[in-house]
Structure formats: structure tokens, C-alpha cells
C-alpha positions in Angstrom: -17.7 -24.7 -13.2 -19.5 -22.9 -10.5 -18.0 -20.9 -8.1 -19.3 -20.5 -4.0 -18.2 -18.2 -1.5 -17.3 -19.4 2.3 -16.5 -16.6 5.0 -13.2 -18.0 6.6 -13.4 -18.2 10.7 -10.1 -17.4 12.5 -9.0 -21.3 13.6 -9.9 -21.8 10.0 -7.0 -19.8 8.2 -4.3 -22.7 8.2 -6.6 -24.5 5.6 -5.8 -21.9 2.6 -2.1 -23.0 3.1 -2.0 -25.0 -0.2 -3.9 -22.2 -2.0 -0.9 -20.1 -1.1 1.5 -23.0 -2.2 -0.1 -23.2 -5.8 0.0 -19.3 -5.6 3.3 -17.4 -7.0 5.3 -15.2 -4.8 4.8 -12.0 -4.7 6.6 -10.0 -7.6 8.6 -8.0 -5.2 9.6 -10.8 -3.2 12.6 -12.7 -4.1 14.4 -9.5 -5.5 14.4 -8.4 -2.1 15.7 -11.7 -0.6 12.2 -13.5 0.6 12.4 -16.9 -0.1 8.9 -18.5 -1.2 8.0 -20.2 1.7 8.5 -17.1 4.1 6.6 -15.1 1.3 3.5 -18.1 1.6 4.1 -17.6 5.3 3.8 -14.0 5.5 0.6 -14.2 2.5 -1.0 -16.7 5.7 -0.5 -14.3 8.4 -2.5 -11.7 6.3 -5.4 -14.0 5.8 -5.6 -14.8 9.1 -5.3 -11.3 10.1 -8.7 -10.4 8.7 -10.2 -13.4 10.3 -9.3 -12.3 13.3 -10.8 -8.9 12.9 -13.8 -10.3 11.9 -14.2 -11.6 16.2 -13.3 -8.0 17.3 -15.7 -6.0 19.2 -16.1 -4.2 15.9 -16.4 -6.6 13.4 -13.1 -4.8 11.8 -12.9 -7.6 9.2 -13.8 -10.7 6.8 -11.6 -13.6 5.1 -13.3 -14.8 2.7 -12.5 -18.6 0.8 -13.8 -19.2 -3.2 -14.3 -22.8 -4.1 -15.1 -24.9 -7.0 -16.1 -28.1 -5.2 -14.1 -29.2 -2.6 -11.3 -27.3 -3.9 -10.0 -24.1 -2.7 -9.3 -21.7 -5.4 -9.1 -18.3 -4.1 -8.9 -16.2 -1.2 -10.2 -12.4 0.0 -9.5 -10.5 2.8 -11.0 -7.5 4.4 -10.4 -5.0 6.4 -13.0 -2.0 7.8 -11.2 1.3 7.8 -10.5 3.5 11.1 -8.8 6.4 10.6 -9.5 7.4 7.1 -13.1 7.9 7.9 -12.8 10.2 11.0 -11.2 12.6 7.7 -14.2 12.1 5.4 -17.1 11.4 7.5 -18.1 8.1 5.7 -17.7 4.7 6.6 -14.6 3.3 4.6 -12.7 -0.2 3.7 -10.1 -1.8 1.9 -8.9 -5.4 0.2 -5.8 -5.9 0.9 -5.3 -8.8 -0.7 -7.5 -11.2 -3.6 -6.0 -14.4 -5.0 -7.9 -16.0 -7.6 -6.3 -19.5 -9.5 -7.2 -20.6 -13.0 -7.8 -23.8 -13.8 -5.5 -26.0 -13.3 -3.6 -24.6 -10.4 -2.2 -21.7 -11.9 -2.5 -17.9 -10.4 -4.0 -15.1 -11.6 -4.2 -13.3 -8.3 -1.9 -11.3 -6.7 1.4 -12.4 -7.6 0.3 -14.7 -10.8 1.1 -14.8 -14.2 -1.1 -16.2 -15.3 -4.7 -14.8 -16.8 -7.8 -16.2 -18.2 -11.7 -16.6 -17.3 -11.3 -18.8 -14.6 -9.5 -15.9 -12.5 -11.8 -13.6 -13.7 -14.6 -15.7 -12.2 -13.5 -16.9 -9.4 -12.4 -12.9 -8.6 -16.0 -11.5 -9.6 -17.3 -13.8 -6.7 -14.9 -12.9 -4.4 -16.1 -9.2 -4.7 -19.7 -9.8 -4.7 -18.7 -11.5 -1.4 -17.0 -8.0 -0.3 -19.9 -6.5 -1.4 -22.2 -7.9 0.5 -20.0 -7.4 3.7 -19.9 -4.0 2.2 -23.6 -4.1 2.6 -23.6 -5.0 5.9 -21.1 -2.7 7.6 -22.7 0.0 5.5 -19.5 1.1 3.7 -19.4 3.6 1.0 -16.1 4.0 -0.2 -13.6 0.8 -0.5 -10.4 0.7 -1.9 -7.8 -1.9 -3.3 -4.1 -2.2 -4.7 -3.7 -4.8 -7.3 -0.5 -5.8 -9.3 -0.5 -4.4 -12.5 0.4 -7.6 -14.5 -2.9 -8.9 -12.9 -5.0 -8.4 -15.9 -7.9 -10.5 -15.1 -8.5 -9.1 -11.7 -8.3 -5.5 -13.3 -11.1 -6.9 -16.1 -13.1 -8.3 -12.2 -12.9 -4.9 -10.6 -14.1 -3.0 -13.6 -16.9 -5.1 -14.1 -17.9 -5.0 -10.3 -18.2 -1.2 -10.9 -14.6 -0.4 -9.2 -12.7 2.5 -11.1 -9.0 2.7 -11.3 -7.9 5.3 -9.6 -4.0 5.7 -10.1 -1.0 3.5 -10.9 2.2 2.9 -8.7 5.6 1.9 -9.1 7.1 0.1 -5.9 10.7 1.2 -5.3 13.0 0.2 -3.2 16.1 0.6 -1.6 18.9 -1.2 0.0 20.2 -0.3 3.3 24.4 0.5 3.0 23.7 0.8 -1.6 22.2 4.0 -1.8 23.8 7.8 -2.5 22.7 11.4 -2.1 22.9 11.9 -5.5 24.6 14.4 -6.0 22.9 16.9 -3.9 23.8 20.5 -2.4 26.2 20.6 -0.3 24.6 23.6 1.7 21.8 20.8 2.3 21.5 18.9 5.6 19.4 16.3 6.7 18.3 15.8 10.2 15.0 14.3 12.0 12.4 16.6 12.1 11.8 19.1 15.2 9.0 20.9 16.8 9.3 24.2 14.7 9.0 22.4 11.9 5.8 21.1 12.3 3.6 23.7 11.3 5.4 24.8 7.8 5.8 21.3 6.9 2.0 20.5 7.8 0.9 22.9 5.3 3.5 21.8 2.8 1.8 18.3 3.2 -1.9 19.7 2.7 -1.2 21.8 0.2 1.5 19.4 -2.2 -0.9 16.7 -2.2 -4.6 18.6 -2.5 -2.6 20.4 -5.5 0.6 18.8 -7.5 1.1 15.7 -6.0 -2.5 13.6 -7.7 -2.4 10.5 -5.3 -5.2 7.8 -5.5 -6.8 10.1 -2.8 -6.8 13.6 -5.2 -8.0 11.5 -8.5 -10.8 10.2 -6.6 -13.8 12.3 -8.1 -16.2 10.6 -5.2 -14.0 13.1 -2.6 -13.5 16.5 -1.5 -9.8 17.5 -2.4 -10.3 19.9 0.7 -10.9 16.8 3.0 -7.8 15.0 0.6 -5.3 18.0 1.6 -6.2 18.0 5.8 -5.9 14.0 5.3 -2.1 14.7 4.3 -2.2 17.4 6.9 -3.0 14.6 9.4 -0.6 11.9 8.1 2.2 14.3 9.2 1.0 15.1 11.7 0.1 11.5 12.7 4.3 10.6 11.3 5.4 13.1 13.7 3.8 11.8 16.5 5.4 8.5 16.0 1.5 6.7 15.3 3.2 6.4 11.4 6.9 6.9 11.2 9.5 5.3 13.0 11.2 8.4 11.7 10.7 11.5 9.6 13.3 13.3 8.0 13.5 17.0 7.1 15.7 18.5 4.3 17.4 22.1 5.6 18.7 24.6 3.1 20.2 27.8 4.7 18.7 26.5 7.9 15.5 26.4 6.4 12.8 23.3 6.1 11.9 23.0 2.6 10.8 19.0 2.4 10.0 15.7 4.7 10.0 12.3 3.9 8.2 9.5 6.4 9.5 5.9 7.0 7.8 3.3 9.3 9.5 0.0 10.6 7.6 -2.8 9.0 7.5 -4.9 12.3 5.0 -8.2 10.7 6.5 -8.3 7.5 9.9 -8.8 8.9 9.6 -10.9 11.6 7.4 -13.0 8.6 10.5 -13.4 5.9 13.8 -12.9 8.0 14.4 -9.7 6.1 14.3 -6.0 7.5 11.6 -4.0 6.2 10.8 -0.4 6.3 8.2 1.6 3.9 8.0 5.5 3.1 5.0 7.1 4.0 4.4 10.5 2.4 7.3 12.8 1.2 7.0 16.7 0.1 9.4 19.4 -0.8 8.6 23.0 -1.6 8.2 23.8 -5.0 10.1 26.8 -4.4 13.6 24.9 -3.2 13.4 22.5 -5.8 16.4 21.1 -7.9 19.0 21.1 -4.8 18.6 17.5 -4.5 16.5 17.2 -1.5 14.6 13.9 -2.0 17.6 11.7 -3.1 19.5 13.0 0.4 16.3 12.1 2.4 16.1 8.7 1.0 20.0 7.9 1.2 19.4 9.1 4.9 16.4 6.9 5.4 17.9 3.9 4.0 21.1 4.5 6.8 19.0 4.9 9.3 17.4 1.4 8.4 20.6 -0.3 8.0 21.9 1.4 11.6 19.1 -0.9 13.2 19.6 -4.2 11.9 17.1 -3.4 8.7 18.0 -4.6 5.0 15.4 -3.0 2.6 12.8 0.3 2.3 10.3 0.1 0.0 7.9 3.1 -1.3 5.9 4.0 -3.9 5.4 6.4 -6.6 3.2 7.7 -8.8 3.8 6.5 -12.3 3.3 10.3 -13.5 5.7 11.6 -10.6 8.3 11.6 -13.2 10.4 14.2 -10.6 9.9 11.7 -7.8 11.0 8.9 -9.9 14.0 10.7 -11.1 15.4 11.2 -7.5 14.8 7.5 -6.7 16.9 6.4 -9.4 20.0 9.2 -8.4 19.9 7.5 -4.9 20.2 4.1 -5.9 16.5 2.5 -5.4 16.0 0.0 -8.3 11.7 -0.9 -9.1 10.6 -4.4 -7.6 7.0 -4.0 -9.1 3.9 -1.9 -10.2 0.2 -1.9 -8.3 -3.2 -0.1 -10.0 -5.4 1.0 -7.5 -9.1 0.5 -8.2 -12.1 2.7 -5.8 -15.4 1.8 -5.8 -18.3 4.2 -3.9 -21.3 2.4 -2.9 -23.1 5.8 -1.3 -24.8 8.2 -3.1 -23.4 11.4 -4.5 -20.2 12.8 -3.3 -18.6 12.4 0.7 
């Protein structure tokens, strides 16, 4: 059966409700108190947002639907990036959501469990439409976050020339049910202060261009020095309130030795009725490890969230970062889902 792909306008997004009814909720939803109806509402909002971005002056997004005859069997959101291109100096985009159903209505897309040739074909058709949009935008680099259990989608991305660049575990912390995990009694956690910014900015730059090999630093197309600068500026943006509502600093004997960041997820919280926040970046001075800085900061962040009516903090950890995984477990974080990140390079040579 052939698959056709159409662009969907902002006013047309509600017709995707039937598609979402047939796609299981994201794997993290039920463990975090989100029912199926709320998860569908949030996803529909994400798709509608991509369509609305397409009407912006910058043409900053697209929403595509896949059809077999009159039946909608898939959908894909695209966003043009604004912040990262300032660091790397190239046009960049991402796919925040791709759903592809198998014949008979089983999902092989985000949050699904069945995998097969149909989902592969649908996802491939949608990725072809994405490539056409990227060509129109002049995009040279694209990224996508895909649930680790979505084998059909992994194969579709690989067949379309995308490359797996990292794998992550998503942890969650429930406010009121975390612990500092036996951290050093000399350790204190407090909000960031002006004097912390320069040394911790340097820590972010060095950590993410060195030991912490994220998708950006693992990407063979992107210069490592610019990746370090991306995280240094990310830290600054977090301190300025753009990328975080809270920047925690771990202090040992009066010296700042690490930080973590947390941003309230207002849209997700509103759509689901559950108060969420997302951890951004975090790092600890390698010379100061062993004092329990990360469990203490994770615990403090969850308590901060709970005091503001939130329930769950979420954050992804690289599968190879066993030190951070131990810190998550010590603070009573628990795994809700795993993801793979794919990148596509659409230009010549390196950035």
C-alpha cells in the first residue's frame, strides 16, 4: 500500500486526534501519573505547535501527515532551531515527534510497541518530506530523539542516512521522595551567585568538551571547541533565567565544585495536570568527586519543585555515564524510558 505525505496547517491539527487515539501513550506517561487522554492532549498540542510555527514570519516549523488512502497513519513535527545555529554558524532543525502506525492501527511510532515493515515505510515517507523541508530551509544539520524501543523508526532513520550519536536513560524524581544519598556533611547546596559564574562556566565548557560525551560532542560533523562553547553559553543562559528556573551550586568548604539546572515544564504541566520540570545540564569538578555533590543537588532540586506545587523532575543521562546514573539512583531517581538520538548532516564537510 502506498503512503502519501501532506503538509498540515494549524487549523487542521485537530483531525490528528484519531491517529493519537490509536497510538499508545509515551512509555513515561503512566509511571508519572499521566493518563492516556492527557498524553494524547499533550501530543496533539505538540503537533499543533509545529503547524503554527509554519505560519510564523521565519517559517519556523512544519507539520506533516502520512496517509494510506483517506486514513491518516502517521504524523511528524519539524522545528527550525534558533539558538544552536548561533553557536555552530549553520542552519539547524530537529524532529520533536514522529508517529507511524502499523497496518491495523498498532503503533510503531513514539511510544508504540509493535514494529514492522509498515511503520518503517510510513516513517521513511515522512523523513523524505522532512528532507524536502530541510532543503527548502537550507538546513545543514538535523536531530531527532527516538524512543529506544521503536526499532522500526531506528531502521527508518538509518535508511534515510541519519546516524545514531547517543543513547540516554530518562530518570524521574518525585518531590518529597528523594534523598541526598549520604552526601558529605561539609557539602552545601545553594542557588548560583554572581561570583560562581566564571568558574562554573569554565567547568561546563571543559566537562562537555571532554569527559561528558553528549550527542553534540560525539557528532563527527561538529567542531568540539564549539560544542564546549555551546555548554558554556547554556550555563550563562540558565543563570540569566532563559534556560532554567533554578541553578543549584554545590559548595564544599566554601568553594563551588559543581552545578545543575532545572526548568519548569509549564506547557507539559498544563496539558497533563501534573507538575513537571526538566533537568538541563550538570557537572562536577573531577577533582571534587566522591562527596555526593550530584545526589545532593538532585535532592535539592526536587524539594524546590515540590515547594512550588510540582511533582516530578525529569532528566536524561547518557548510558555510558555510570557515575551520574549512580548519583541518580542514590537520590532515589528511577528510570522511566530510554532514548536514542539521531543526527543528519546535510552539508559538505564539517561545520
